[in-house]
N, C-alpha and C positions, 0 to 999 in steps of 0.2 A: 345814749345816757339814760333815756327813759327805760330801755330794756334792762339796764343794770339795776335801776331802782325797783323795778317790778320783780326781778329775779331775786334780789336781796330781800325783798318783803316777803315773797313766797317762802324763802329759805328760813326767815325768822319766824314766820308763823308756823311752818312745818316743824321747826326745832322745838318751839314752845309747846305744841300740842302732841307731837309724835315721839319726841325723844324722852326715854325713860332711862336715867342714869343708873349704871350698875351699883350694887351695894358696896359699902366700904369694905375694903380687904383688911385693913389694919384698924379695926374697930376698938381693939384693946389698947392701942397706943396713940399718943398725941403726935402731931407733926413735929414737935421739938424732939421727942424720942427718936423718931425716924431720922431726923436730920443729924442727930448725934451718932447714929449707927453708920453713916456714910464713911467710906474709906477716903479721907481727905489727903492722906499720904499717896495713895495710889492715884488719886485725881491730880495732885500736883506733879507727880512723876510722869504721868501721861501727857499732861499738858506741856511739860518741859521737854519731853522727848520728841513730840511732834513739832514743837517750835524749833528745836535745835536741827531736826532733820529738814524741815522746810527752809530754814535759813541757810543750811549747808547745801541744799539743792538749788537755791535760788541765787546764791552769790556768783557762781560761775558765769551767769548771764550778764552780770553788771560790771565785767572787767577784771574780776579776781580769777586767776587761773585755777582750773580744776585740781591741779596737782599741788596746790599750795597747802601749807600745814594748817591753816585756818579752816579751810573747807573739809579737809580730811578729818580733822579733829571734831568738827561740829557734826559730821555725819556719823563717825564712829561713836562719839559720846551719846548722840540721840538714839542710835541703835542699841547701845548697851543699856541705856535707861529704859527703853521700850521693852527689851527682853526682861530686865528686872521687874518692870511693872507686871508683865504677864506672869512671871514666876510668883510674885507676891499675890497676885490676884487668884491664881488657881491653887495656891497652897492652902487656902482655907483659913487664912489668918483673920480676915475681916468678916463681919457679919453680912454686910451688903457690898459685895465686890462690884467693881465697874463693869466687868464683862460677866454676865450671867453664865454659869456652867451649863445650865439646862439648854441654852441655845447651842452649845457646841456638842452636847450630847445627841441632839437630833441634827446631825450635820446636813443631811439631805434637805430637810425643811429650811434650815438656815441658808444654805447655799442657793436654794431656789429663790428665796427671798432676795438675797444679794443680786442674783442675775436679773430678776425682774426689776429691781430698783435701778440697776445699771442701764438696762434696756430702756426704761422709760425716760431716764435722763438723757440718754443718747438720742432717742427718738425726738425729743423736744429741741435738742440742739441741731440735729440734722434738718428738722423741718424749718427752723429759723434760717439756716443757711441756704436752704433749697428755694424758699419763697421770699428771699430778701429782696427788697426794693433797691434798685441802684441809687446810691447817693444818700440813703437813709441808713443810719446806724442801727444794727439790730440788737443792741444791748440795752 
């Protein structure tokens, strides 16, 4: 407990004295202007599609058969809405799309970032399982 307090204090002091925040990128616009530029339709479509896909993928485990019309309709509808979201995002209609096209132009850099992110998450999960104490939940 004391080590946590010490490391927290050192981190706070280091942040106060050594962190120099970057300059503002959008100095000519207010936060309200930036919020008004967001693609709210794309955000709603993306949220709805992921929710429908997860619901369709999760229902078969709770007693609903995989080949039922409910499950198939949820998965197909979620997939179609996700494709429509990507099409509307990459068509250039909105000023600030959800998925930045510059990330996909540099595909190697973006793919390596995704691989590192996946590997670090897998590492922490594997370490929890490997060093688990018997009888103590690891979540």
